N, CA, C and O atoms as a DFTB+ gen file, in Angstrom:
724 C
 N C O
     1  1       6.608     -51.461     -27.004
     2  2       6.162     -50.090     -26.978
     3  2       4.679     -50.023     -27.284
     4  3       3.972     -49.142     -26.795
     5  1       4.222     -50.937     -28.077
     6  2       2.821     -50.958     -28.455
     7  2       1.919     -51.214     -27.263
     8  3       0.844     -50.624     -27.157
     9  1       2.352     -52.095     -26.360
    10  2       1.522     -52.401     -25.191
    11  2       1.510     -51.248     -24.191
    12  3       0.518     -51.037     -23.492
    13  1       2.610     -50.505     -24.124
    14  2       2.682     -49.380     -23.194
    15  2       1.815     -48.215     -23.687
    16  3       1.123     -47.570     -22.899
    17  1       1.860     -47.959     -24.973
    18  2       1.188     -46.789     -25.508
    19  2      -0.171     -47.100     -26.122
    20  3      -0.890     -46.172     -26.491
    21  1      -0.537     -48.318     -26.240
    22  2      -1.778     -48.694     -26.924
    23  2      -3.010     -48.094     -26.276
    24  3      -3.204     -48.239     -25.069
    25  1      -3.856     -47.416     -27.064
    26  2      -5.130     -46.883     -26.600
    27  2      -5.027     -45.721     -25.641
    28  3      -6.005     -45.392     -24.970
    29  1      -3.886     -45.097     -25.557
    30  2      -3.716     -44.004     -24.585
    31  2      -3.619     -42.639     -25.253
    32  3      -3.152     -41.675     -24.645
    33  1      -4.055     -42.559     -26.493
    34  2      -3.981     -41.312     -27.242
    35  2      -4.707     -40.177     -26.513
    36  3      -4.182     -39.067     -26.429
    37  1      -5.892     -40.438     -25.993
    38  2      -6.666     -39.389     -25.302
    39  2      -6.011     -38.953     -23.995
    40  3      -6.090     -37.784     -23.618
    41  1      -5.372     -39.880     -23.310
    42  2      -4.683     -39.533     -22.058
    43  2      -3.553     -38.548     -22.335
    44  3      -3.360     -37.591     -21.585
    45  1      -2.812     -38.781     -23.409
    46  2      -1.699     -37.893     -23.739
    47  2      -2.204     -36.522     -24.183
    48  3      -1.601     -35.499     -23.860
    49  1      -3.316     -36.507     -24.927
    50  2      -3.928     -35.231     -25.296
    51  2      -4.361     -34.489     -24.030
    52  3      -4.184     -33.277     -23.904
    53  1      -4.933     -35.252     -23.101
    54  2      -5.369     -34.653     -21.832
    55  2      -4.170     -34.093     -21.074
    56  3      -4.245     -32.982     -20.548
    57  1      -3.070     -34.832     -21.006
    58  2      -1.859     -34.362     -20.325
    59  2      -1.349     -33.067     -20.954
    60  3      -1.015     -32.110     -20.255
    61  1      -1.298     -33.057     -22.279
    62  2      -0.810     -31.867     -22.974
    63  2      -1.727     -30.676     -22.694
    64  3      -1.251     -29.565     -22.458
    65  1      -3.041     -30.908     -22.720
    66  2      -4.009     -29.838     -22.483
    67  2      -3.907     -29.318     -21.052
    68  3      -3.889     -28.109     -20.824
    69  1      -3.842     -30.226     -20.102
    70  2      -3.724     -29.817     -18.695
    71  2      -2.436     -29.038     -18.476
    72  3      -2.433     -28.019     -17.785
    73  1      -1.356     -29.508     -19.053
    74  2      -0.079     -28.805     -18.934
    75  2      -0.152     -27.399     -19.503
    76  3       0.357     -26.454     -18.901
    77  1      -0.791     -27.258     -20.672
    78  2      -0.923     -25.942     -21.287
    79  2      -1.837     -25.042     -20.454
    80  3      -1.576     -23.848     -20.310
    81  1      -2.911     -25.623     -19.908
    82  2      -3.797     -24.840     -19.038
    83  2      -3.067     -24.376     -17.779
    84  3      -3.215     -23.230     -17.353
    85  1      -2.283     -25.268     -17.193
    86  2      -1.498     -24.888     -16.010
    87  2      -0.557     -23.737     -16.347
    88  3      -0.424     -22.784     -15.579
    89  1       0.079     -23.834     -17.481
    90  2       0.996     -22.763     -17.870
    91  2       0.211     -21.484     -18.135
    92  3       0.565     -20.414     -17.640
    93  1      -0.870     -21.605     -18.931
    94  2      -1.644     -20.419     -19.304
    95  2      -2.313     -19.746     -18.131
    96  3      -2.044     -18.582     -17.833
    97  1      -3.189     -20.479     -17.463
    98  2      -3.946     -19.900     -16.352
    99  2      -3.048     -19.703     -15.135
   100  3      -3.114     -18.677     -14.458
   101  1      -2.222     -20.684     -14.874
   102  2      -1.360     -20.625     -13.693
   103  2      -0.292     -19.564     -13.779
   104  3       0.268     -19.166     -12.757
   105  1      -0.001     -19.103     -14.964
   106  2       1.001     -18.054     -15.111
   107  2       0.321     -16.687     -15.256
   108  3       0.710     -15.723     -14.596
   109  1      -0.685     -16.613     -16.113
   110  2      -1.318     -15.322     -16.376
   111  2      -2.040     -14.759     -15.168
   112  3      -1.866     -13.585     -14.842
   113  1      -2.847     -15.569     -14.497
   114  2      -3.615     -15.058     -13.347
   115  2      -2.709     -14.584     -12.213
   116  3      -2.870     -13.460     -11.738
   117  1      -1.755     -15.416     -11.766
   118  2      -0.881     -14.915     -10.687
   119  2      -0.066     -13.687     -11.085
   120  3       0.159     -12.802     -10.259
   121  1       0.377     -13.624     -12.340
   122  2       1.142     -12.443     -12.759
   123  2       0.255     -11.204     -12.772
   124  3       0.691     -10.121     -12.384
   125  1      -0.995     -11.364     -13.220
   126  2      -1.920     -10.240     -13.218
   127  2      -2.192      -9.779     -11.788
   128  3      -2.164      -8.583     -11.499
   129  1      -2.456     -10.735     -10.896
   130  2      -2.705     -10.388      -9.488
   131  2      -1.460      -9.745      -8.869
   132  3      -1.558      -8.762      -8.136
   133  1      -0.312     -10.303      -9.168
   134  2       0.931      -9.757      -8.613
   135  2       1.129      -8.320      -9.088
   136  3       1.509      -7.454      -8.300
   137  1       0.874      -8.061     -10.369
   138  2       1.009      -6.698     -10.891
   139  2       0.009      -5.756     -10.232
   140  3       0.356      -4.625      -9.891
   141  1      -1.235      -6.213     -10.048
   142  2      -2.244      -5.392      -9.365
   143  2      -1.801      -5.070      -7.939
   144  3      -1.909      -3.930      -7.487
   145  1      -1.307      -6.081      -7.243
   146  2      -0.860      -5.869      -5.865
   147  2       0.331      -4.915      -5.807
   148  3       0.412      -4.075      -4.912
   149  1       1.234      -5.041      -6.741
   150  2       2.393      -4.142      -6.778
   151  2       1.950      -2.705      -7.054
   152  3       2.489      -1.759      -6.481
   153  1       0.963      -2.556      -7.937
   154  2       0.445      -1.221      -8.232
   155  2      -0.213      -0.614      -6.991
   156  3       0.017       0.552      -6.671
   157  1      -1.031      -1.406      -6.295
   158  2      -1.657      -0.923      -5.054
   159  2      -0.588      -0.571      -4.028
   160  3      -0.678       0.444      -3.337
   161  1       0.413      -1.417      -3.944
   162  2       1.498      -1.204      -2.983
   163  2       2.231       0.105      -3.296
   164  3       2.515       0.890      -2.391
   165  1       2.533       0.336      -4.568
   166  2       3.222       1.570      -4.955
   167  2       2.363       2.797      -4.674
   168  3       2.874       3.832      -4.245
   169  1       1.054       2.682      -4.918
   170  2       0.148       3.794      -4.605
   171  2       0.138       4.075      -3.105
   172  3       0.154       5.232      -2.685
   173  1       0.113       3.012      -2.300
   174  2       0.131       3.194      -0.847
   175  2       1.448       3.812      -0.375
   176  3       1.461       4.650       0.526
   177  1       2.528       3.399      -0.977
   178  2       3.834       3.976      -0.608
   179  2       3.833       5.464      -0.936
   180  3       4.341       6.274      -0.161
   181  1       3.265       5.821      -2.082
   182  2       3.167       7.231      -2.460
   183  2       2.310       8.000      -1.446
   184  3       2.685       9.086      -1.005
   185  1       1.163       7.429      -1.084
   186  2       0.300       8.066      -0.080
   187  2       1.023       8.177       1.261
   188  3       0.921       9.190       1.953
   189  1       1.746       7.133       1.612
   190  2       2.485       7.116       2.872
   191  2       3.504       8.251       2.906
   192  3       3.629       8.947       3.913
   193  1       4.228       8.437       1.810
   194  2       5.227       9.508       1.752
   195  2       4.559      10.879       1.824
   196  3       5.049      11.783       2.500
   197  1       3.425      11.026       1.114
   198  2       2.701      12.293       1.134
   199  2       2.187      12.598       2.535
   200  3       2.340      13.713       3.033
   201  1       1.573      11.592       3.170
   202  2       1.058      11.786       4.522
   203  2       2.183      12.057       5.516
   204  3       2.028      12.857       6.439
   205  1       3.291      11.398       5.325
   206  2       4.439      11.606       6.200
   207  2       4.965      13.035       6.055
   208  3       5.319      13.679       7.042
   209  1       5.011      13.514       4.828
   210  2       5.442      14.880       4.577
   211  2       4.473      15.870       5.223
   212  3       4.891      16.857       5.828
   213  1       3.179      15.595       5.089
   214  2       2.154      16.444       5.716
   215  2       2.335      16.442       7.237
   216  3       2.247      17.485       7.885
   217  1       2.583      15.276       7.782
   218  2       2.802      15.149       9.226
   219  2       3.998      15.990       9.662
   220  3       3.941      16.663      10.691
   221  1       5.067      15.955       8.894
   222  2       6.259      16.743       9.207
   223  2       5.929      18.229       9.178
   224  3       6.369      18.988      10.041
   225  1       5.151      18.640       8.179
   226  2       4.734      20.040       8.073
   227  2       3.919      20.452       9.294
   228  3       4.128      21.533       9.845
   229  1       2.997      19.600       9.716
   230  2       2.159      19.916      10.881
   231  2       3.019      20.038      12.127
   232  3       2.813      20.942      12.936
   233  1       3.968      19.149      12.287
   234  2       4.855      19.196      13.459
   235  2       5.647      20.503      13.470
   236  3       5.791      21.138      14.515
   237  1       6.159      20.901      12.307
   238  2       6.914      22.154      12.231
   239  2       6.031      23.343      12.607
   240  3       6.456      24.236      13.339
   241  1       4.799      23.344      12.100
   242  2       3.885      24.445      12.433
   243  2       3.572      24.465      13.920
   244  3       3.502      25.534      14.527
   245  1       3.382      23.297      14.506
   246  2       3.102      23.233      15.943
   247  2       4.288      23.737      16.761
   248  3       4.108      24.430      17.763
   249  1       5.501      23.386      16.332
   250  2       6.689      23.847      17.045
   251  2       6.838      25.365      16.957
   252  3       7.156      26.020      17.949
   253  1       6.604      25.927      15.755
   254  2       6.673      27.383      15.594
   255  2       5.613      28.069      16.447
   256  3       5.874      29.090      17.084
   257  1       4.423      27.495      16.449
   258  2       3.324      28.069      17.245
   259  2       3.654      28.022      18.724
   260  3       3.317      28.941      19.471
   261  1       4.302      26.966      19.142
   262  2       4.673      26.841      20.547
   263  2       5.660      27.948      20.939
   264  3       5.549      28.540      22.012
   265  1       6.615      28.214      20.062
   266  2       7.582      29.284      20.340
   267  2       6.876      30.650      20.363
   268  3       7.162      31.484      21.223
   269  1       5.951      30.874      19.411
   270  2       5.205      32.136      19.378
   271  2       4.321      32.272      20.612
   272  3       4.184      33.359      21.172
   273  1       3.730      31.170      21.027
   274  2       2.873      31.212      22.217
   275  2       3.667      31.623      23.440
   276  3       3.164      32.345      24.300
   277  1       4.887      31.172      23.518
   278  2       5.744      31.549      24.642
   279  2       5.973      33.064      24.640
   280  3       5.898      33.716      25.682
   281  1       6.253      33.609      23.453
   282  2       6.455      35.065      23.342
   283  2       5.171      35.819      23.682
   284  3       5.204      36.824      24.392
   285  1       4.032      35.325      23.168
   286  2       2.752      35.989      23.437
   287  2       2.378      35.906      24.915
   288  3       1.774      36.829      25.460
   289  1       2.737      34.806      25.556
   290  2       2.466      34.655      26.984
   291  2       3.255      35.694      27.781
   292  3       2.734      36.304      28.715
   293  1       4.501      35.882      27.403
   294  2       5.320      36.897      28.067
   295  2       4.724      38.297      27.836
   296  3       4.687      39.122      28.749
   297  1       4.262      38.550      26.609
   298  2       3.644      39.839      26.297
   299  2       2.369      40.032      27.129
   300  3       2.114      41.130      27.623
   301  1       1.584      38.989      27.283
   302  2       0.358      39.078      28.081
   303  2       0.691      39.333      29.546
   304  3       0.012      40.114      30.212
   305  1       1.730      38.681      30.047
   306  2       2.150      38.899      31.435
   307  2       2.600      40.354      31.637
   308  3       2.280      40.978      32.649
   309  1       3.338      40.877      30.670
   310  2       3.778      42.280      30.751
   311  2       2.578      43.228      30.764
   312  3       2.533      44.177      31.547
   313  1       1.597      42.955      29.878
   314  2       0.401      43.789      29.847
   315  2      -0.355      43.720      31.174
   316  3      -0.826      44.739      31.679
   317  1      -0.467      42.528      31.729
   318  2      -1.164      42.359      33.012
   319  2      -0.484      43.177      34.104
   320  3      -1.139      43.878      34.876
   321  1       0.847      43.073      34.151
   322  2       1.564      43.810      35.205
   323  2       1.425      45.323      35.013
   324  3       1.324      46.061      35.993
   325  1       1.418      45.794      33.757
   326  2       1.225      47.218      33.492
   327  2      -0.180      47.649      33.901
   328  3      -0.370      48.721      34.475
   329  1      -1.160      46.800      33.599
   330  2      -2.554      47.125      33.924
   331  2      -2.729      47.241      35.435
   332  3      -3.395      48.160      35.913
   333  1      -2.142      46.327      36.181
   334  2      -2.280      46.346      37.644
   335  2      -1.601      47.566      38.278
   336  3      -2.020      48.035      39.336
   337  1      -0.568      48.067      37.635
   338  2       0.144      49.220      38.178
   339  2      -0.602      50.532      37.930
   340  3      -0.452      51.500      38.675
   341  1      -1.406      50.540      36.870
   342  2      -2.122      51.776      36.504
   343  2      -3.432      51.910      37.262
   344  3      -4.094      50.927      37.596
   345  1      -3.772      53.136      37.515
   346  2      -5.070      53.428      38.113
   347  2      -6.097      53.436      36.987
   348  3      -5.725      53.593      35.824
   349  1      -7.360      53.273      37.299
   350  2      -8.379      53.291      36.245
   351  2      -8.268      54.568      35.416
   352  3      -8.368      55.681      35.934
   353  1      -8.061      54.374      34.119
   354  2      -7.937      55.509      33.197
   355  2      -8.156      54.989      31.776
   356  3      -8.372      53.799      31.548
   357  1      -8.091      55.930      30.832
   358  2      -8.277      55.523      29.432
   359  2      -7.091      54.683      28.960
   360  3      -7.247      53.787      28.130
   361  1      -5.903      54.978      29.496
   362  2      -4.722      54.190      29.123
   363  2      -4.867      52.754      29.636
   364  3      -4.539      51.797      28.935
   365  1      -5.352      52.623      30.842
   366  2      -5.572      51.287      31.410
   367  2      -6.636      50.556      30.596
   368  3      -6.492      49.363      30.330
   369  1      -7.686      51.242      30.204
   370  2      -8.754      50.631      29.400
   371  2      -8.207      50.150      28.061
   372  3      -8.566      49.069      27.595
   373  1      -7.344      50.943      27.443
   374  2      -6.743      50.543      26.167
   375  2      -5.882      49.285      26.333
   376  3      -5.923      48.374      25.507
   377  1      -5.106      49.258      27.415
   378  2      -4.269      48.077      27.675
   379  2      -5.134      46.840      27.964
   380  3      -4.798      45.730      27.552
   381  1      -6.239      47.044      28.670
   382  2      -7.143      45.922      28.946
   383  2      -7.755      45.392      27.642
   384  3      -7.880      44.182      27.452
   385  1      -8.132      46.311      26.754
   386  2      -8.684      45.909      25.448
   387  2      -7.625      45.146      24.647
   388  3      -7.917      44.125      24.025
   389  1      -6.400      45.657      24.675
   390  2      -5.302      44.997      23.964
   391  2      -5.069      43.591      24.527
   392  3      -4.833      42.648      23.772
   393  1      -5.136      43.457      25.849
   394  2      -4.965      42.155      26.483
   395  2      -6.097      41.211      26.090
   396  3      -5.855      40.040      25.795
   397  1      -7.323      41.709      26.085
   398  2      -8.473      40.882      25.706
   399  2      -8.340      40.430      24.247
   400  3      -8.621      39.276      23.923
   401  1      -7.911      41.346      23.370
   402  2      -7.716      40.988      21.955
   403  2      -6.630      39.923      21.809
   404  3      -6.759      38.977      21.032
   405  1      -5.564      40.105      22.574
   406  2      -4.469      39.129      22.534
   407  2      -4.953      37.764      23.014
   408  3      -4.620      36.739      22.418
   409  1      -5.732      37.749      24.079
   410  2      -6.258      36.478      24.599
   411  2      -7.245      35.842      23.612
   412  3      -7.249      34.622      23.447
   413  1      -8.082      36.658      22.956
   414  2      -9.000      36.134      21.940
   415  2      -8.222      35.519      20.774
   416  3      -8.555      34.444      20.276
   417  1      -7.195      36.224      20.366
   418  2      -6.354      35.727      19.273
   419  2      -5.710      34.396      19.656
   420  3      -5.661      33.465      18.851
   421  1      -5.223      34.318      20.881
   422  2      -4.596      33.077      21.359
   423  2      -5.607      31.934      21.425
   424  3      -5.280      30.783      21.138
   425  1      -6.845      32.273      21.808
   426  2      -7.885      31.248      21.883
   427  2      -8.180      30.675      20.489
   428  3      -8.335      29.465      20.325
   429  1      -8.253      31.564      19.491
   430  2      -8.484      31.109      18.114
   431  2      -7.310      30.271      17.612
   432  3      -7.497      29.248      16.954
   433  1      -6.110      30.720      17.931
   434  2      -4.929      29.955      17.527
   435  2      -4.903      28.596      18.204
   436  3      -4.519      27.597      17.595
   437  1      -5.310      28.562      19.458
   438  2      -5.349      27.299      20.188
   439  2      -6.312      26.323      19.518
   440  3      -6.012      25.133      19.418
   441  1      -7.464      26.810      19.059
   442  2      -8.415      25.953      18.352
   443  2      -7.798      25.398      17.075
   444  3      -7.926      24.212      16.771
   445  1      -7.120      26.282      16.328
   446  2      -6.484      25.851      15.072
   447  2      -5.411      24.798      15.348
   448  3      -5.346      23.775      14.666
   449  1      -4.582      25.053      16.338
   450  2      -3.492      24.126      16.610
   451  2      -3.974      22.835      17.269
   452  3      -3.339      21.789      17.134
   453  1      -5.079      22.911      17.970
   454  2      -5.676      21.682      18.503
   455  2      -6.132      20.805      17.342
   456  3      -5.923      19.592      17.354
   457  1      -6.755      21.423      16.340
   458  2      -7.185      20.683      15.161
   459  2      -5.973      20.119      14.422
   460  3      -5.993      18.968      13.985
   461  1      -4.919      20.923      14.282
   462  2      -3.694      20.441      13.633
   463  2      -3.105      19.250      14.386
   464  3      -2.658      18.279      13.777
   465  1      -3.110      19.336      15.704
   466  2      -2.575      18.239      16.515
   467  2      -3.422      16.979      16.331
   468  3      -2.887      15.876      16.216
   469  1      -4.740      17.151      16.305
   470  2      -5.626      16.001      16.085
   471  2      -5.391      15.397      14.696
   472  3      -5.384      14.177      14.536
   473  1      -5.197      16.268      13.692
   474  2      -4.887      15.783      12.342
   475  2      -3.582      14.991      12.338
   476  3      -3.462      13.958      11.680
   477  1      -2.619      15.499      13.085
   478  2      -1.330      14.800      13.163
   479  2      -1.501      13.429      13.795
   480  3      -0.931      12.447      13.319
   481  1      -2.279      13.360      14.858
   482  2      -2.525      12.079      15.520
   483  2      -3.240      11.112      14.571
   484  3      -2.885       9.937      14.477
   485  1      -4.258      11.634      13.869
   486  2      -4.999      10.808      12.915
   487  2      -4.069      10.315      11.812
   488  3      -4.101       9.142      11.440
   489  1      -3.247      11.215      11.295
   490  2      -2.300      10.823      10.243
   491  2      -1.304       9.789      10.745
   492  3      -0.928       8.881      10.004
   493  1      -0.878       9.914      11.978
   494  2       0.063       8.933      12.535
   495  2      -0.565       7.548      12.546
   496  3       0.089       6.560      12.210
   497  1      -1.819       7.476      12.927
   498  2      -2.524       6.190      12.940
   499  2      -2.665       5.660      11.514
   500  3      -2.442       4.476      11.259
   501  1      -3.041       6.555      10.579
   502  2      -3.178       6.150       9.176
   503  2      -1.844       5.646       8.629
   504  3      -1.793       4.646       7.913
   505  1      -0.771       6.346       8.975
   506  2       0.556       5.939       8.503
   507  2       0.909       4.547       9.000
   508  3       1.461       3.731       8.261
   509  1       0.590       4.288      10.245
   510  2       0.875       2.973      10.822
   511  2       0.122       1.873      10.061
   512  3       0.700       0.841       9.720
   513  1      -1.162       2.102       9.800
   514  2      -1.957       1.092       9.111
   515  2      -1.560       0.958       7.640
   516  3      -1.603      -0.139       7.083
   517  1      -1.177       2.065       7.015
   518  2      -0.711       1.983       5.631
   519  2       0.577       1.178       5.557
   520  3       0.780       0.406       4.620
   521  1       1.439       1.357       6.537
   522  2       2.663       0.566       6.586
   523  2       2.370      -0.917       6.696
   524  3       3.011      -1.734       6.034
   525  1       1.392      -1.270       7.540
   526  2       1.006      -2.677       7.676
   527  2       0.375      -3.193       6.386
   528  3       0.625      -4.328       5.981
   529  1      -0.439      -2.363       5.745
   530  2      -1.091      -2.773       4.498
   531  2      -0.047      -2.982       3.392
   532  3      -0.166      -3.906       2.588
   533  1       0.957      -2.132       3.358
   534  2       2.034      -2.282       2.376
   535  2       2.751      -3.607       2.588
   536  3       3.051      -4.316       1.627
   537  1       3.020      -3.936       3.821
   538  2       3.695      -5.202       4.120
   539  2       2.826      -6.393       3.717
   540  3       3.328      -7.371       3.165
   541  1       1.533      -6.310       3.992
   542  2       0.607      -7.377       3.614
   543  2       0.557      -7.541       2.092
   544  3       0.564      -8.664       1.589
   545  1       0.507      -6.442       1.373
   546  2       0.497      -6.509      -0.089
   547  2       1.794      -7.110      -0.621
   548  3       1.778      -7.858      -1.599
   549  1       2.902      -6.789       0.010
   550  2       4.188      -7.371      -0.402
   551  2       4.177      -8.876      -0.223
   552  3       4.635      -9.616      -1.094
   553  1       3.644      -9.334       0.927
   554  2       3.567     -10.772       1.184
   555  2       2.654     -11.469       0.183
   556  3       2.988     -12.543      -0.319
   557  1       1.501     -10.864      -0.112
   558  2       0.584     -11.458      -1.084
   559  2       1.223     -11.507      -2.467
   560  3       1.058     -12.482      -3.200
   561  1       1.942     -10.466      -2.813
   562  2       2.614     -10.419      -4.106
   563  2       3.645     -11.548      -4.210
   564  3       3.764     -12.191      -5.253
   565  1       4.380     -11.781      -3.135
   566  2       5.353     -12.871      -3.121
   567  2       4.669     -14.222      -3.268
   568  3       5.185     -15.101      -3.958
   569  1       3.499     -14.405      -2.620
   570  2       2.759     -15.664      -2.745
   571  2       2.349     -15.912      -4.186
   572  3       2.479     -17.027      -4.692
   573  1       1.845     -14.855      -4.860
   574  2       1.447     -15.033      -6.250
   575  2       2.655     -15.316      -7.134
   576  3       2.539     -16.014      -8.141
   577  1       3.805     -14.781      -6.765
   578  2       5.034     -15.101      -7.485
   579  2       5.376     -16.577      -7.341
   580  3       5.846     -17.205      -8.290
   581  1       5.142     -17.133      -6.155
   582  2       5.386     -18.565      -5.929
   583  2       4.373     -19.413      -6.693
   584  3       4.736     -20.439      -7.269
   585  1       3.091     -18.989      -6.704
   586  2       2.072     -19.731      -7.460
   587  2       2.452     -19.790      -8.928
   588  3       2.322     -20.826      -9.579
   589  1       2.912     -18.685      -9.426
   590  2       3.324     -18.616     -10.828
   591  2       4.426     -19.640     -11.101
   592  3       4.353     -20.395     -12.071
   593  1       5.429     -19.659     -10.253
   594  2       6.552     -20.588     -10.462
   595  2       6.098     -22.037     -10.392
   596  3       6.486     -22.859     -11.221
   597  1       5.267     -22.346      -9.387
   598  2       4.790     -23.722      -9.249
   599  2       3.988     -24.153     -10.474
   600  3       4.215     -25.236     -11.014
   601  1       3.069     -23.326     -10.909
   602  2       2.241     -23.679     -12.067
   603  2       3.090     -23.827     -13.320
   604  3       2.865     -24.733     -14.123
   605  1       4.049     -22.952     -13.488
   606  2       4.885     -23.019     -14.681
   607  2       5.757     -24.278     -14.665
   608  3       5.832     -24.998     -15.661
   609  1       6.415     -24.540     -13.531
   610  2       7.352     -25.655     -13.479
   611  2       6.665     -27.021     -13.364
   612  3       7.307     -28.049     -13.582
   613  1       5.398     -27.046     -13.032
   614  2       4.640     -28.302     -13.080
   615  2       3.977     -28.441     -14.456
   616  3       3.992     -29.519     -15.051
   617  1       3.402     -27.354     -14.952
   618  2       2.692     -27.392     -16.229
   619  2       3.595     -27.656     -17.416
   620  3       3.203     -28.374     -18.337
   621  1       4.783     -27.100     -17.418
   622  2       5.694     -27.260     -18.551
   623  2       6.092     -28.721     -18.777
   624  3       5.956     -29.214     -19.897
   625  1       6.578     -29.431     -17.752
   626  2       6.933     -30.837     -17.996
   627  2       5.716     -31.701     -18.367
   628  3       5.818     -32.593     -19.210
   629  1       4.573     -31.431     -17.735
   630  2       3.376     -32.210     -18.054
   631  2       2.989     -31.976     -19.516
   632  3       2.666     -32.924     -20.232
   633  1       3.019     -30.737     -19.952
   634  2       2.666     -30.423     -21.343
   635  2       3.669     -31.045     -22.312
   636  3       3.279     -31.650     -23.311
   637  1       4.944     -30.899     -22.020
   638  2       5.978     -31.458     -22.909
   639  2       5.851     -32.973     -22.974
   640  3       5.872     -33.555     -24.059
   641  1       5.718     -33.611     -21.818
   642  2       5.568     -35.068     -21.782
   643  2       4.308     -35.501     -22.533
   644  3       4.335     -36.475     -23.285
   645  1       3.210     -34.779     -22.329
   646  2       1.960     -35.102     -23.026
   647  2       2.125     -34.979     -24.527
   648  3       1.677     -35.858     -25.263
   649  1       2.755     -33.913     -25.005
   650  2       2.949     -33.736     -26.445
   651  2       3.882     -34.811     -27.017
   652  3       3.627     -35.359     -28.089
   653  1       4.960     -35.103     -26.291
   654  2       5.907     -36.122     -26.774
   655  2       5.220     -37.481     -26.858
   656  3       5.322     -38.170     -27.874
   657  1       4.515     -37.870     -25.785
   658  2       3.848     -39.176     -25.792
   659  2       2.708     -39.224     -26.825
   660  3       2.480     -40.254     -27.459
   661  1       2.019     -38.133     -26.981
   662  2       0.956     -38.064     -27.992
   663  2       1.559     -38.228     -29.391
   664  3       1.038     -38.958     -30.234
   665  1       2.686     -37.517     -29.609
   666  2       3.379     -37.633     -30.897
   667  2       3.853     -39.067     -31.125
   668  3       3.671     -39.612     -32.214
   669  1       4.458     -39.682     -30.107
   670  2       4.919     -41.068     -30.233
   671  2       3.747     -42.012     -30.506
   672  3       3.848     -42.909     -31.343
   673  1       2.644     -41.806     -29.802
   674  2       1.460     -42.634     -30.003
   675  2       0.949     -42.491     -31.441
   676  3       0.548     -43.472     -32.068
   677  1       0.971     -41.255     -31.952
   678  2       0.521     -41.015     -33.327
   679  2       1.438     -41.738     -34.312
   680  3       0.961     -42.314     -35.290
   681  1       2.747     -41.712     -34.067
   682  2       3.709     -42.413     -34.935
   683  2       3.476     -43.913     -34.873
   684  3       3.469     -44.586     -35.903
   685  1       3.284     -44.441     -33.661
   686  2       3.048     -45.882     -33.498
   687  2       1.780     -46.275     -34.256
   688  3       1.773     -47.291     -34.951
   689  1       0.734     -45.508     -34.138
   690  2      -0.515     -45.819     -34.843
   691  2      -0.324     -45.728     -36.354
   692  3      -0.885     -46.528     -37.104
   693  1       0.465     -44.758     -36.797
   694  2       0.734     -44.611     -38.224
   695  2       1.496     -45.820     -38.746
   696  3       1.186     -46.339     -39.819
   697  1       2.506     -46.274     -37.977
   698  2       3.295     -47.447     -38.372
   699  2       2.413     -48.678     -38.399
   700  3       2.504     -49.486     -39.324
   701  1       1.563     -48.833     -37.402
   702  2       0.619     -49.959     -37.340
   703  2      -0.282     -49.976     -38.587
   704  3      -0.522     -51.013     -39.205
   705  1      -0.756     -48.791     -38.915
   706  2      -1.654     -48.659     -40.051
   707  2      -0.946     -49.034     -41.346
   708  3      -1.540     -49.679     -42.210
   709  1       0.320     -48.638     -41.490
   710  2       1.119     -48.958     -42.686
   711  2       1.369     -50.458     -42.772
   712  3       1.346     -51.031     -43.862
   713  1       1.609     -51.096     -41.627
   714  2       1.888     -52.543     -41.616
   715  2       0.649     -53.314     -42.027
   716  3       0.754     -54.317     -42.733
   717  1      -0.509     -52.870     -41.605
   718  2      -1.733     -53.600     -41.936
   719  2      -2.144     -53.409     -43.389
   720  3      -2.930     -54.207     -43.899
   721  1      -1.664     -52.425     -44.050
   722  2      -2.029     -52.204     -45.442
   723  2      -1.245     -53.028     -46.358
   724  3      -1.437     -52.956     -47.572
């Protein structure tokens, strides 16, 4: 045993230190990164749900507007037919003004709903990319989980072996010292 362990005290200290460093750094850093990634992922999922809800709201508003537009179109057609049947008069002028107001109102609504539709399209694209980002964060989180396991399961045996051999070397040196006295 003396020939196997002789003069290797520093090697065993080094093994124990490396093992402890692997456990310490190899466990703490990946766990910290994994927690950060999970937090980002959860925030993105929350944003995704919020944006999805907003998208649903926009779609509902667009559908309601479409139904109202159909009714307003019929009303405009009725006004047009009434206007064409009437001879020039104050009643015809009032109906023409009403038709112009209705068309102006529809034009403003069209601008609003065009913007809503564009927002919906933009949100759809954002939702798609957030979904991809969530998946990427999940994959990265899993990788850091694997790094943690590898560092722990390599560092632990190296540290234990280093401490055991260092302890044995210390005992052997102590026995040697006692024999020489």
